[in-house]
N, C-alpha and C positions, 0 to 999 in steps of 0.2 A: 505493499499499500504506500505510494508515493503521497502524502498529505500534502507535500507542498508545491504539487501543482493545482488544488483548490484555490478557486479564486470565487470573488462576488458573482458574476454572469453565473457561474456553474448552480451555483447556491440557488440563486431566482428559478433557474432553469428548473431544478433539483424537486425546489416547491410550488412552481405553477405547475408541471407533471403531474405531481403526486395528486392537484386539485380536478385539474382538468381529465387527467387520462386520453390525452389526446392531442398531438404535435400541433397540430392546427390550430387548434385554440390556444394553447400555447404561443406559438407563434405571435397571434393576432394579439394576444393581450402585450407582451411584450416588446412588439415591434422589433421581429426579427425573422429573418426566411425560415424555412421548416428545415434548409439544410441544415443551420446556425442553430438550432435547436438539435440536432440530428450529433452535429459536433460535439454540443456541451455533454451529451449522454455518452457517447464516445469516452470524451475524457472520462466523464464522474465513473463509468464502470470502469477504466484500467486503474482509477485508483482505490476503489472500493473493492475489486476482483470481483466483482459481482454484477449479474445482468441487470440487477436495480429493478425493472420498468418490463415486463411480458408481453410482446405485443398480443392481442387476440381479437378477432372479427368486431368484436362491440367496445374497442379501445384495450389502453394497458392497465395491467396488473399489477401490481407495487409486490415485490419478493419480499421475505423473511429480514432479508437486511435491509431493504428500502425503508420497510416498516419502523424498523431499528434505528435508522440512521434519520430519518424526519424528524424527531423532536430536537435532534442538537441542533439539522439544519435550520427550523426555525427558531432556534434561541441566538444564533449565529444571525440571521438576518435582522430579529429585533435589533442585535447591539448595532446591526450597520444604521439601520434607521435610528436608532438612540446617537448616532455619532454626528448623523448626516443636519439632523434635526439641532443638537443641541450646539454641534461644534462647527457648523459651516453655515455658510451667509449664501442667501440664495440668491442667484442672477437670473430674472425672467428672460433676457436677450439674449442668454445661452440653455434655458432651460428646452428640453424635447421632450416629446411624447405626443401619441394619436388617444383622443379619447371618444369614447361614446357616448352620447348624450339623448337618450328618448322621452320623449314627452307625450301629453294629450294634446292633440290638433291644437289650443287655445295658446298655450304654451309655447307652439314650435319658432312663430315669427318673433316673440321676444326674446328667444333664449339667443336666437342668430342675431339679432340684435347687439344682445349682451357682447357674447362671442366676438363680432366684428369690431364694434365701436370702445370697446374695454378691454379685453381679452388681451386680443391679437395686436394693436399697438404697443402693448408691453413685451410680449414673446410671440415675436412670431415666427418663430420654429416651430411653434404647437401646430399642429393637426386637429379635424373635427369632424365626428358624422352626427349628424343632428337629426333626429326621423322621429316621426310619429307612430305613438305607441299607440300597439291594434288589440296589443293580448296581455295577461299578468307576466310581467318580467321580474318575479320577485326570485326565483330559481335564478336566472343569468345575473339581475345584481348581486347575491347571493357569492355566487362562483366567479364574480370578475370578469363577467363579459359584456357586462353593461356597466359605465362609471357610476353612471349618475343618471336619475329618472325625475321628471317633474310630474307629480300626482294628486290626487286625491285624496280622502282622508281611507278612502276602503282598500286596502291594498295586506296584503300576507305577509307575515313578518317574521323571516326567517335568519336570524344574525345581519340583523337591516339594520341601519343608523337611520333615523329620520329627523331632519329636521324642517319645522311649519314656518315656510316662508310668508302668509299671511291667511289669517281667519275669513272664514265663508260669513260676511253681518250681512250682505244685501242679497236679493236675488229679483232680476228684474223679467218684465213681462216682452216677448219680440213678436209682433205681427205685421203684416203690410201697413203703410203710411193711411191713416184716414179712417182705419180699421173700424168696424162702430163698438169693438171691444173697449176702444179707449176711453167713450162716450157715456157708459156704466160705471157702477163703482165694482172695483175690482172684492169681488167675490168670489169662494168658490162657486154656491150655482151659478153667476153669471158668466165665469168663464167655461163652466162646463158647458154651455151653450153653444158652441162654438168646438171644430175637429181640432184635433191637437197633435203637433210631429214634434216628438221630440228629440231632443239634442244627447244623445248617451254614446259614452265610449264604452265598447267591446259590454254592452250588458254590463254594467256596475250596479245597477239599481233593477231590483229583480220589475218595477214597473216605474209609472213617473211618479213624482211624492205628489203631484198634483193627484194624480188616477188614486192614491191609498188613501188623501183625504176626501176626495168623494165617496170611495165605498164608507167611510164611516160614517158621512152621512146620510148613506142610502142615496149616491147620486151617482153617476154612470158619466165617464168619459170617452167621449168619442176618440179613440187612438187612432191616427190616419198613415203613421209609419215614424222612425227613429234614422237617425243617421247618427257618424262621428264625425261628423265634414261640416263644417261652417257654411263654406259655400255651395255646399249642397242642400244644406238648410234655410240656406238665404231663397235660393229658388224655389225650393219647397213650400215659402212661405212670401214672398212675390208672386205665384202662380195661383195656391188656393187662398181658402179662405182660412187655412189654420193658422194656429194661433201657437208658441214655444215659451220657455223660460232659460233664463241658465243665469248659474249664479260667478258665471268668470267675465270679472272687468275689461280682460282682454276681447274678451269675444264683443262685449257691447263697445267696445271702440272701433272695432271692425263694423258691426252691422252699422253704427251712425253715422259711418262715411259711405252707406247706400242709400240713394235718396229716396228710397222704394221702400224703405222700411224704417219702422218707426220702433224705440222703446221706450219702457218706463219703470222707475223702481216699484217693487210692489208694498204695499203697505207693512209695517212693521210688525202687526199681529197677524197677517197670513203668512209673512216671513217665516215668523217664531215657528208657527206651525208647521210648516212645508219641511223648516231643519230639525223640527223634534221627531221626527218621521227617519232621521239620519242615526241609526243607534251601533256605528262599529268599534265603541270601546276607546276612539281619541277624538279629539278635539274635530268638527268639522272643517275643511281647510284644505290649501294647499302645502305640500309639502315636497321639501328635496327630499332623498333617499339615495343611499348608496354604502358601500359594504367598508368594513375595515381591512382587506385584504390587501388594498394597493397602499402604503404607507408614508407613497413618496412626498419631499417637498412640494414638488409642481404638483401634484394631484392635493395636497393639503389647500395651497394656494389657490390653485383653481374653484375647490367645494366654496372658499369663502368670497371671491369674488363674482361665485353664479347664487351664492346665499343672499349678500348685499344685495346687487343691482338688480336683479329678479325682483327681490324684494321692493326694493327701492321705487321699479318701474310699477310695480301694483299699486303704489300709493298715490304714485304721481297720478296713474289714471284715472282711482279712485275720487281725485280730489277735484280733476278737468272736467 
């Protein structure tokens, strides 16, 4: 065993392979080629005189030796991170890394704005993949396959760190301009007079909040359909007599740019009724979620920038 050949990059490959059990996912997470991953695995196998990771059809399997070595590898990597955080100076101009950020449709514009206007001018060597979230990403976040996600309060929690960007305190009505709904008092009974088109993210609600309240009051709501796309919702609102609702201020900002669509804030009493229907064990609002796997100074700095600037943009939009 030639332990002198063991270096930091081989250690992080060892730890990443032990989690992902897939060379492609390791290469993607660490920003290296699959051939580089294979080269580091070759070095590790020579050092420990063991195959360490046995290739199977479904992915790698750890050998007994790899299972024995893994705690030591994690301890060494933790020591590196302590040194990096406490005894080196972070320089955004030289920082490198590729980050995956997923978010509900309502947040993707603002995340792109934050990255391009706040992050990249300071750290130009970072690269980003910003995508619309269309399925539960909890396991991908937990395993480090996605670096950050911006989601509502209803997410699964497997070793996920969550920080609330903003609470949900207002809900607003969406309808075609000069829709008769705006002439009546905004009550459950009056809202149920019209067809409803839900803005729903991959069925994060069993049914629209308004429908849940209507059922409790012995009324029915005519559901015309659902979409997780704001642009699609806009067309449905304009082309039909349907109404909709949203609690996202960025959605309201977007819809207020469309001349044929009108929005208004719901009365506080009705808003409280609607929000009381959400019972997921955490405060209703918008969260930045991530795992504790990536402890790099670049990841930490990016997390702070995303949290602070998205939150600031939210409250700016709320005041306008």
